[in-house]
PDB file of N, CA, C and O in Angstrom:
ATOM      1  N   MET A   1       0.806  -1.196   0.000  1.00  0.00           N
ATOM      2  CA  MET A   1       0.000   0.000   0.000  1.00  0.00           C
ATOM      3  C   MET A   1       0.850   1.261   0.000  1.00  0.00           C
ATOM      4  O   MET A   1       0.524   2.224  -0.693  1.00  0.00           O
ATOM      5  N   GLY A   2       1.928   1.269   0.762  1.00  0.00           N
ATOM      6  CA  GLY A   2       2.798   2.421   0.754  1.00  0.00           C
ATOM      7  C   GLY A   2       2.274   3.610   1.546  1.00  0.00           C
ATOM      8  O   GLY A   2       2.738   4.729   1.326  1.00  0.00           O
ATOM      9  N   ASP A   3       1.337   3.417   2.447  1.00  0.00           N
ATOM     10  CA  ASP A   3       0.828   4.516   3.253  1.00  0.00           C
ATOM     11  C   ASP A   3       1.951   5.040   4.135  1.00  0.00           C
ATOM     12  O   ASP A   3       2.702   4.264   4.725  1.00  0.00           O
ATOM     13  N   ARG A   4       2.061   6.366   4.221  1.00  0.00           N
ATOM     14  CA  ARG A   4       3.109   6.970   5.046  1.00  0.00           C
ATOM     15  C   ARG A   4       2.516   8.049   5.915  1.00  0.00           C
ATOM     16  O   ARG A   4       1.479   8.636   5.605  1.00  0.00           O
ATOM     17  N   VAL A   5       3.200   8.292   7.006  1.00  0.00           N
ATOM     18  CA  VAL A   5       2.827   9.348   7.927  1.00  0.00           C
ATOM     19  C   VAL A   5       3.910  10.406   7.868  1.00  0.00           C
ATOM     20  O   VAL A   5       5.095  10.082   7.938  1.00  0.00           O
ATOM     21  N   GLU A   6       3.524  11.657   7.741  1.00  0.00           N
ATOM     22  CA  GLU A   6       4.488  12.750   7.692  1.00  0.00           C
ATOM     23  C   GLU A   6       4.091  13.806   8.704  1.00  0.00           C
ATOM     24  O   GLU A   6       2.917  14.162   8.810  1.00  0.00           O
ATOM     25  N   ARG A   7       5.069  14.309   9.451  1.00  0.00           N
ATOM     26  CA  ARG A   7       4.814  15.398  10.404  1.00  0.00           C
ATOM     27  C   ARG A   7       4.849  16.724   9.650  1.00  0.00           C
ATOM     28  O   ARG A   7       5.651  16.912   8.735  1.00  0.00           O
ATOM     29  N   GLU A   8       3.979  17.626  10.044  1.00  0.00           N
ATOM     30  CA  GLU A   8       3.893  18.924   9.394  1.00  0.00           C
ATOM     31  C   GLU A   8       4.481  20.058  10.229  1.00  0.00           C
ATOM     32  O   GLU A   8       4.590  21.178   9.730  1.00  0.00           O
ATOM     33  N   GLY A   9       4.865  19.808  11.486  1.00  0.00           N
ATOM     34  CA  GLY A   9       5.399  20.857  12.330  1.00  0.00           C
ATOM     35  C   GLY A   9       4.333  21.757  12.932  1.00  0.00           C
ATOM     36  O   GLY A   9       4.654  22.802  13.498  1.00  0.00           O
ATOM     37  N   THR A  10       3.077  21.369  12.819  1.00  0.00           N
ATOM     38  CA  THR A  10       1.972  22.191  13.311  1.00  0.00           C
ATOM     39  C   THR A  10       1.179  21.495  14.406  1.00  0.00           C
ATOM     40  O   THR A  10       0.107  21.965  14.786  1.00  0.00           O
ATOM     41  N   GLY A  11       1.694  20.376  14.921  1.00  0.00           N
ATOM     42  CA  GLY A  11       0.915  19.586  15.864  1.00  0.00           C
ATOM     43  C   GLY A  11      -0.035  18.649  15.146  1.00  0.00           C
ATOM     44  O   GLY A  11      -0.868  17.993  15.771  1.00  0.00           O
ATOM     45  N   ALA A  12       0.094  18.591  13.843  1.00  0.00           N
ATOM     46  CA  ALA A  12      -0.740  17.709  13.030  1.00  0.00           C
ATOM     47  C   ALA A  12       0.169  16.806  12.211  1.00  0.00           C
ATOM     48  O   ALA A  12       1.356  17.084  12.045  1.00  0.00           O
ATOM     49  N   VAL A  13      -0.397  15.735  11.711  1.00  0.00           N
ATOM     50  CA  VAL A  13       0.322  14.826  10.833  1.00  0.00           C
ATOM     51  C   VAL A  13      -0.500  14.612   9.576  1.00  0.00           C
ATOM     52  O   VAL A  13      -1.714  14.814   9.573  1.00  0.00           O
ATOM     53  N   VAL A  14       0.169  14.202   8.513  1.00  0.00           N
ATOM     54  CA  VAL A  14      -0.515  13.882   7.272  1.00  0.00           C
ATOM     55  C   VAL A  14      -0.503  12.378   7.120  1.00  0.00           C
ATOM     56  O   VAL A  14       0.558  11.754   7.125  1.00  0.00           O
ATOM     57  N   LEU A  15      -1.670  11.801   6.985  1.00  0.00           N
ATOM     58  CA  LEU A  15      -1.833  10.361   6.831  1.00  0.00           C
ATOM     59  C   LEU A  15      -2.651  10.127   5.584  1.00  0.00           C
ATOM     60  O   LEU A  15      -3.800  10.562   5.505  1.00  0.00           O
ATOM     61  N   ASP A  16      -2.078   9.448   4.609  1.00  0.00           N
ATOM     62  CA  ASP A  16      -2.755   9.229   3.334  1.00  0.00           C
ATOM     63  C   ASP A  16      -3.192  10.540   2.690  1.00  0.00           C
ATOM     64  O   ASP A  16      -4.254  10.609   2.072  1.00  0.00           O
ATOM     65  N   GLY A  17      -2.376  11.574   2.836  1.00  0.00           N
ATOM     66  CA  GLY A  17      -2.695  12.858   2.229  1.00  0.00           C
ATOM     67  C   GLY A  17      -3.714  13.679   2.994  1.00  0.00           C
ATOM     68  O   GLY A  17      -4.090  14.762   2.544  1.00  0.00           O
ATOM     69  N   GLN A  18      -4.170  13.195   4.133  1.00  0.00           N
ATOM     70  CA  GLN A  18      -5.167  13.909   4.934  1.00  0.00           C
ATOM     71  C   GLN A  18      -4.523  14.386   6.234  1.00  0.00           C
ATOM     72  O   GLN A  18      -3.889  13.603   6.942  1.00  0.00           O
ATOM     73  N   MET A  19      -4.688  15.664   6.544  1.00  0.00           N
ATOM     74  CA  MET A  19      -4.114  16.203   7.771  1.00  0.00           C
ATOM     75  C   MET A  19      -5.035  15.869   8.946  1.00  0.00           C
ATOM     76  O   MET A  19      -6.242  16.105   8.896  1.00  0.00           O
ATOM     77  N   VAL A  20      -4.438  15.316  10.001  1.00  0.00           N
ATOM     78  CA  VAL A  20      -5.186  14.990  11.216  1.00  0.00           C
ATOM     79  C   VAL A  20      -4.417  15.520  12.415  1.00  0.00           C
ATOM     80  O   VAL A  20      -3.192  15.634  12.378  1.00  0.00           O
ATOM     81  N   ASP A  21      -5.156  15.848  13.492  1.00  0.00           N
ATOM     82  CA  ASP A  21      -4.459  16.348  14.675  1.00  0.00           C
ATOM     83  C   ASP A  21      -3.689  15.204  15.325  1.00  0.00           C
ATOM     84  O   ASP A  21      -3.989  14.027  15.125  1.00  0.00           O
ATOM     85  N   GLU A  22      -2.694  15.587  16.103  1.00  0.00           N
ATOM     86  CA  GLU A  22      -1.773  14.599  16.666  1.00  0.00           C
ATOM     87  C   GLU A  22      -2.461  13.620  17.620  1.00  0.00           C
ATOM     88  O   GLU A  22      -2.105  12.442  17.650  1.00  0.00           O
ATOM     89  N   ALA A  23      -3.436  14.087  18.397  1.00  0.00           N
ATOM     90  CA  ALA A  23      -4.145  13.200  19.325  1.00  0.00           C
ATOM     91  C   ALA A  23      -4.915  12.122  18.567  1.00  0.00           C
ATOM     92  O   ALA A  23      -4.929  10.962  18.978  1.00  0.00           O
ATOM     93  N   THR A  24      -5.549  12.501  17.473  1.00  0.00           N
ATOM     94  CA  THR A  24      -6.272  11.528  16.645  1.00  0.00           C
ATOM     95  C   THR A  24      -5.300  10.524  16.060  1.00  0.00           C
ATOM     96  O   THR A  24      -5.580   9.326  16.021  1.00  0.00           O
ATOM     97  N   PHE A  25      -4.147  11.019  15.602  1.00  0.00           N
ATOM     98  CA  PHE A  25      -3.145  10.112  15.051  1.00  0.00           C
ATOM     99  C   PHE A  25      -2.640   9.138  16.101  1.00  0.00           C
ATOM    100  O   PHE A  25      -2.491   7.948  15.821  1.00  0.00           O
ATOM    101  N   LYS A  26      -2.370   9.634  17.319  1.00  0.00           N
ATOM    102  CA  LYS A  26      -1.878   8.750  18.375  1.00  0.00           C
ATOM    103  C   LYS A  26      -2.893   7.656  18.683  1.00  0.00           C
ATOM    104  O   LYS A  26      -2.515   6.508  18.915  1.00  0.00           O
ATOM    105  N   ASN A  27      -4.166   8.001  18.688  1.00  0.00           N
ATOM    106  CA  ASN A  27      -5.215   7.002  18.894  1.00  0.00           C
ATOM    107  C   ASN A  27      -5.191   5.977  17.763  1.00  0.00           C
ATOM    108  O   ASN A  27      -5.282   4.773  18.006  1.00  0.00           O
ATOM    109  N   PHE A  28      -5.069   6.459  16.526  1.00  0.00           N
ATOM    110  CA  PHE A  28      -4.983   5.576  15.363  1.00  0.00           C
ATOM    111  C   PHE A  28      -3.771   4.650  15.468  1.00  0.00           C
ATOM    112  O   PHE A  28      -3.881   3.446  15.238  1.00  0.00           O
ATOM    113  N   ALA A  29      -2.610   5.221  15.818  1.00  0.00           N
ATOM    114  CA  ALA A  29      -1.381   4.428  15.925  1.00  0.00           C
ATOM    115  C   ALA A  29      -1.504   3.364  17.013  1.00  0.00           C
ATOM    116  O   ALA A  29      -1.043   2.237  16.831  1.00  0.00           O
ATOM    117  N   ASN A  30      -2.119   3.712  18.136  1.00  0.00           N
ATOM    118  CA  ASN A  30      -2.314   2.741  19.211  1.00  0.00           C
ATOM    119  C   ASN A  30      -3.261   1.623  18.779  1.00  0.00           C
ATOM    120  O   ASN A  30      -3.048   0.457  19.111  1.00  0.00           O
ATOM    121  N   THR A  31      -4.297   1.984  18.042  1.00  0.00           N
ATOM    122  CA  THR A  31      -5.237   0.980  17.541  1.00  0.00           C
ATOM    123  C   THR A  31      -4.541   0.033  16.569  1.00  0.00           C
ATOM    124  O   THR A  31      -4.734  -1.181  16.634  1.00  0.00           O
ATOM    125  N   VAL A  32      -3.735   0.587  15.672  1.00  0.00           N
ATOM    126  CA  VAL A  32      -2.994  -0.237  14.716  1.00  0.00           C
ATOM    127  C   VAL A  32      -2.046  -1.177  15.459  1.00  0.00           C
ATOM    128  O   VAL A  32      -1.963  -2.359  15.124  1.00  0.00           O
ATOM    129  N   ALA A  33      -1.337  -0.671  16.455  1.00  0.00           N
ATOM    130  CA  ALA A  33      -0.410  -1.508  17.228  1.00  0.00           C
ATOM    131  C   ALA A  33      -1.153  -2.631  17.951  1.00  0.00           C
ATOM    132  O   ALA A  33      -0.666  -3.760  18.016  1.00  0.00           O
ATOM    133  N   THR A  34      -2.325  -2.322  18.488  1.00  0.00           N
ATOM    134  CA  THR A  34      -3.127  -3.339  19.170  1.00  0.00           C
ATOM    135  C   THR A  34      -3.586  -4.414  18.200  1.00  0.00           C
ATOM    136  O   THR A  34      -3.490  -5.606  18.493  1.00  0.00           O
ATOM    137  N   VAL A  35      -4.082  -3.995  17.048  1.00  0.00           N
ATOM    138  CA  VAL A  35      -4.535  -4.961  16.038  1.00  0.00           C
ATOM    139  C   VAL A  35      -3.378  -5.837  15.584  1.00  0.00           C
ATOM    140  O   VAL A  35      -3.542  -7.047  15.431  1.00  0.00           O
ATOM    141  N   ARG A  36      -2.216  -5.243  15.367  1.00  0.00           N
ATOM    142  CA  ARG A  36      -1.043  -6.025  14.945  1.00  0.00           C
ATOM    143  C   ARG A  36      -0.640  -7.030  16.019  1.00  0.00           C
ATOM    144  O   ARG A  36      -0.284  -8.164  15.701  1.00  0.00           O
ATOM    145  N   ALA A  37      -0.694  -6.622  17.298  1.00  0.00           N
ATOM    146  CA  ALA A  37      -0.329  -7.531  18.386  1.00  0.00           C
ATOM    147  C   ALA A  37      -1.305  -8.699  18.480  1.00  0.00           C
ATOM    148  O   ALA A  37      -0.892  -9.848  18.636  1.00  0.00           O
ATOM    149  N   ILE A  38      -2.588  -8.404  18.387  1.00  0.00           N
ATOM    150  CA  ILE A  38      -3.592  -9.473  18.438  1.00  0.00           C
ATOM    151  C   ILE A  38      -3.437 -10.397  17.240  1.00  0.00           C
ATOM    152  O   ILE A  38      -3.511 -11.618  17.378  1.00  0.00           O
ATOM    153  N   ALA A  39      -3.222  -9.814  16.064  1.00  0.00           N
ATOM    154  CA  ALA A  39      -3.055 -10.626  14.849  1.00  0.00           C
ATOM    155  C   ALA A  39      -1.839 -11.535  14.957  1.00  0.00           C
ATOM    156  O   ALA A  39      -1.850 -12.656  14.447  1.00  0.00           O
ATOM    157  N   GLY A  40      -0.789 -11.055  15.621  1.00  0.00           N
ATOM    158  CA  GLY A  40       0.412 -11.863  15.783  1.00  0.00           C
ATOM    159  C   GLY A  40       0.205 -13.054  16.702  1.00  0.00           C
ATOM    160  O   GLY A  40       0.827 -14.101  16.523  1.00  0.00           O
ATOM    161  N   ARG A  41      -0.671 -12.892  17.684  1.00  0.00           N
ATOM    162  CA  ARG A  41      -0.891 -13.960  18.665  1.00  0.00           C
ATOM    163  C   ARG A  41      -2.107 -14.826  18.343  1.00  0.00           C
ATOM    164  O   ARG A  41      -2.104 -16.031  18.593  1.00  0.00           O
ATOM    165  N   HIS A  42      -3.140 -14.206  17.790  1.00  0.00           N
ATOM    166  CA  HIS A  42      -4.405 -14.908  17.526  1.00  0.00           C
ATOM    167  C   HIS A  42      -4.951 -14.521  16.151  1.00  0.00           C
ATOM    168  O   HIS A  42      -5.970 -13.835  16.066  1.00  0.00           O
ATOM    169  N   PRO A  43      -4.295 -14.946  15.083  1.00  0.00           N
ATOM    170  CA  PRO A  43      -4.703 -14.522  13.746  1.00  0.00           C
ATOM    171  C   PRO A  43      -6.155 -14.869  13.410  1.00  0.00           C
ATOM    172  O   PRO A  43      -6.816 -14.113  12.699  1.00  0.00           O
ATOM    173  N   ALA A  44      -6.655 -15.986  13.904  1.00  0.00           N
ATOM    174  CA  ALA A  44      -8.044 -16.354  13.603  1.00  0.00           C
ATOM    175  C   ALA A  44      -9.014 -15.341  14.202  1.00  0.00           C
ATOM    176  O   ALA A  44     -10.055 -15.050  13.613  1.00  0.00           O
ATOM    177  N   GLN A  45      -8.674 -14.805  15.373  1.00  0.00           N
ATOM    178  CA  GLN A  45      -9.543 -13.811  16.017  1.00  0.00           C
ATOM    179  C   GLN A  45      -9.626 -12.535  15.183  1.00  0.00           C
ATOM    180  O   GLN A  45     -10.714 -11.996  14.981  1.00  0.00           O
ATOM    181  N   THR A  46      -8.492 -12.056  14.702  1.00  0.00           N
ATOM    182  CA  THR A  46      -8.523 -10.835  13.892  1.00  0.00           C
ATOM    183  C   THR A  46      -9.227 -11.078  12.567  1.00  0.00           C
ATOM    184  O   THR A  46      -9.965 -10.214  12.091  1.00  0.00           O
ATOM    185  N   ASP A  47      -9.009 -12.244  11.965  1.00  0.00           N
ATOM    186  CA  ASP A  47      -9.688 -12.548  10.710  1.00  0.00           C
ATOM    187  C   ASP A  47     -11.197 -12.579  10.899  1.00  0.00           C
ATOM    188  O   ASP A  47     -11.951 -12.204  10.001  1.00  0.00           O
ATOM    189  N   GLU A  48     -11.632 -13.028  12.067  1.00  0.00           N
ATOM    190  CA  GLU A  48     -13.067 -13.116  12.352  1.00  0.00           C
ATOM    191  C   GLU A  48     -13.672 -11.755  12.686  1.00  0.00           C
ATOM    192  O   GLU A  48     -14.811 -11.474  12.312  1.00  0.00           O
ATOM    193  N   ARG A  49     -12.918 -10.911  13.385  1.00  0.00           N
ATOM    194  CA  ARG A  49     -13.455  -9.646  13.905  1.00  0.00           C
ATOM    195  C   ARG A  49     -13.298  -8.456  12.971  1.00  0.00           C
ATOM    196  O   ARG A  49     -14.142  -7.559  12.974  1.00  0.00           O
ATOM    197  N   TYR A  50     -12.245  -8.430  12.178  1.00  0.00           N
ATOM    198  CA  TYR A  50     -11.940  -7.249  11.372  1.00  0.00           C
ATOM    199  C   TYR A  50     -12.201  -7.479   9.896  1.00  0.00           C
ATOM    200  O   TYR A  50     -11.966  -8.565   9.367  1.00  0.00           O
ATOM    201  N   ASP A  51     -12.690  -6.444   9.247  1.00  0.00           N
ATOM    202  CA  ASP A  51     -12.868  -6.433   7.804  1.00  0.00           C
ATOM    203  C   ASP A  51     -11.501  -6.666   7.143  1.00  0.00           C
ATOM    204  O   ASP A  51     -10.495  -6.117   7.591  1.00  0.00           O
ATOM    205  N   THR A  52     -11.469  -7.457   6.107  1.00  0.00           N
ATOM    206  CA  THR A  52     -10.210  -7.810   5.442  1.00  0.00           C
ATOM    207  C   THR A  52      -9.446  -6.578   4.965  1.00  0.00           C
ATOM    208  O   THR A  52      -8.231  -6.497   5.148  1.00  0.00           O
ATOM    209  N   ASP A  53     -10.141  -5.620   4.359  1.00  0.00           N
ATOM    210  CA  ASP A  53      -9.467  -4.415   3.861  1.00  0.00           C
ATOM    211  C   ASP A  53      -8.863  -3.602   5.014  1.00  0.00           C
ATOM    212  O   ASP A  53      -7.744  -3.102   4.895  1.00  0.00           O
ATOM    213  N   LEU A  54      -9.591  -3.467   6.120  1.00  0.00           N
ATOM    214  CA  LEU A  54      -9.068  -2.720   7.266  1.00  0.00           C
ATOM    215  C   LEU A  54      -7.886  -3.440   7.908  1.00  0.00           C
ATOM    216  O   LEU A  54      -6.917  -2.805   8.325  1.00  0.00           O
ATOM    217  N   LEU A  55      -7.969  -4.754   7.985  1.00  0.00           N
ATOM    218  CA  LEU A  55      -6.869  -5.535   8.540  1.00  0.00           C
ATOM    219  C   LEU A  55      -5.629  -5.419   7.657  1.00  0.00           C
ATOM    220  O   LEU A  55      -4.519  -5.273   8.169  1.00  0.00           O
ATOM    221  N   ASP A  56      -5.803  -5.483   6.351  1.00  0.00           N
ATOM    222  CA  ASP A  56      -4.677  -5.302   5.431  1.00  0.00           C
ATOM    223  C   ASP A  56      -4.058  -3.912   5.593  1.00  0.00           C
ATOM    224  O   ASP A  56      -2.836  -3.764   5.548  1.00  0.00           O
ATOM    225  N   ARG A  57      -4.889  -2.912   5.778  1.00  0.00           N
ATOM    226  CA  ARG A  57      -4.392  -1.541   5.965  1.00  0.00           C
ATOM    227  C   ARG A  57      -3.593  -1.432   7.272  1.00  0.00           C
ATOM    228  O   ARG A  57      -2.531  -0.809   7.304  1.00  0.00           O
ATOM    229  N   ALA A  58      -4.104  -2.036   8.335  1.00  0.00           N
ATOM    230  CA  ALA A  58      -3.390  -2.000   9.614  1.00  0.00           C
ATOM    231  C   ALA A  58      -2.027  -2.671   9.496  1.00  0.00           C
ATOM    232  O   ALA A  58      -1.060  -2.245  10.128  1.00  0.00           O
ATOM    233  N   ARG A  59      -1.957  -3.705   8.694  1.00  0.00           N
ATOM    234  CA  ARG A  59      -0.676  -4.393   8.497  1.00  0.00           C
ATOM    235  C   ARG A  59       0.271  -3.590   7.627  1.00  0.00           C
ATOM    236  O   ARG A  59       1.488  -3.687   7.785  1.00  0.00           O
ATOM    237  N   ALA A  60      -0.276  -2.788   6.698  1.00  0.00           N
ATOM    238  CA  ALA A  60       0.558  -2.124   5.693  1.00  0.00           C
ATOM    239  C   ALA A  60       0.999  -0.710   6.062  1.00  0.00           C
ATOM    240  O   ALA A  60       2.058  -0.266   5.618  1.00  0.00           O
ATOM    241  N   VAL A  61       0.219  -0.002   6.854  1.00  0.00           N
ATOM    242  CA  VAL A  61       0.524   1.403   7.126  1.00  0.00           C
ATOM    243  C   VAL A  61       1.867   1.526   7.843  1.00  0.00           C
ATOM    244  O   VAL A  61       2.169   0.772   8.767  1.00  0.00           O
ATOM    245  N   ASP A  62       2.659   2.493   7.396  1.00  0.00           N
ATOM    246  CA  ASP A  62       3.996   2.725   7.936  1.00  0.00           C
ATOM    247  C   ASP A  62       3.904   3.826   8.987  1.00  0.00           C
ATOM    248  O   ASP A  62       3.667   4.986   8.653  1.00  0.00           O
ATOM    249  N   LEU A  63       4.089   3.473  10.238  1.00  0.00           N
ATOM    250  CA  LEU A  63       4.012   4.437  11.341  1.00  0.00           C
ATOM    251  C   LEU A  63       5.385   4.897  11.798  1.00  0.00           C
ATOM    252  O   LEU A  63       5.486   5.629  12.782  1.00  0.00           O
ATOM    253  N   THR A  64       6.433   4.492  11.118  1.00  0.00           N
ATOM    254  CA  THR A  64       7.797   4.800  11.570  1.00  0.00           C
ATOM    255  C   THR A  64       8.144   6.278  11.527  1.00  0.00           C
ATOM    256  O   THR A  64       9.030   6.717  12.260  1.00  0.00           O
ATOM    257  N   ALA A  65       7.479   7.046  10.699  1.00  0.00           N
ATOM    258  CA  ALA A  65       7.785   8.478  10.618  1.00  0.00           C
ATOM    259  C   ALA A  65       7.140   9.246  11.760  1.00  0.00           C
ATOM    260  O   ALA A  65       7.379  10.442  11.928  1.00  0.00           O
ATOM    261  N   ALA A  66       6.326   8.559  12.541  1.00  0.00           N
ATOM    262  CA  ALA A  66       5.580   9.240  13.609  1.00  0.00           C
ATOM    263  C   ALA A  66       6.450   9.598  14.778  1.00  0.00           C
ATOM    264  O   ALA A  66       5.967  10.174  15.753  1.00  0.00           O
TER     265      ALA A  66
END
């Protein structure tokens, strides 16, 4: 997917070309980390609970620039 996070220096970040406030991003990043952790330990649970496209996005999004 190639999704990237970029800081703007304004207390906001750009995610997929959309500017979001930092608190919203932190919530998103924590949710992604939680989904990845659950998927790593219980893949059947995540496959059952999460939409395939959303799960693929959680796996693909690059949070390293955050």
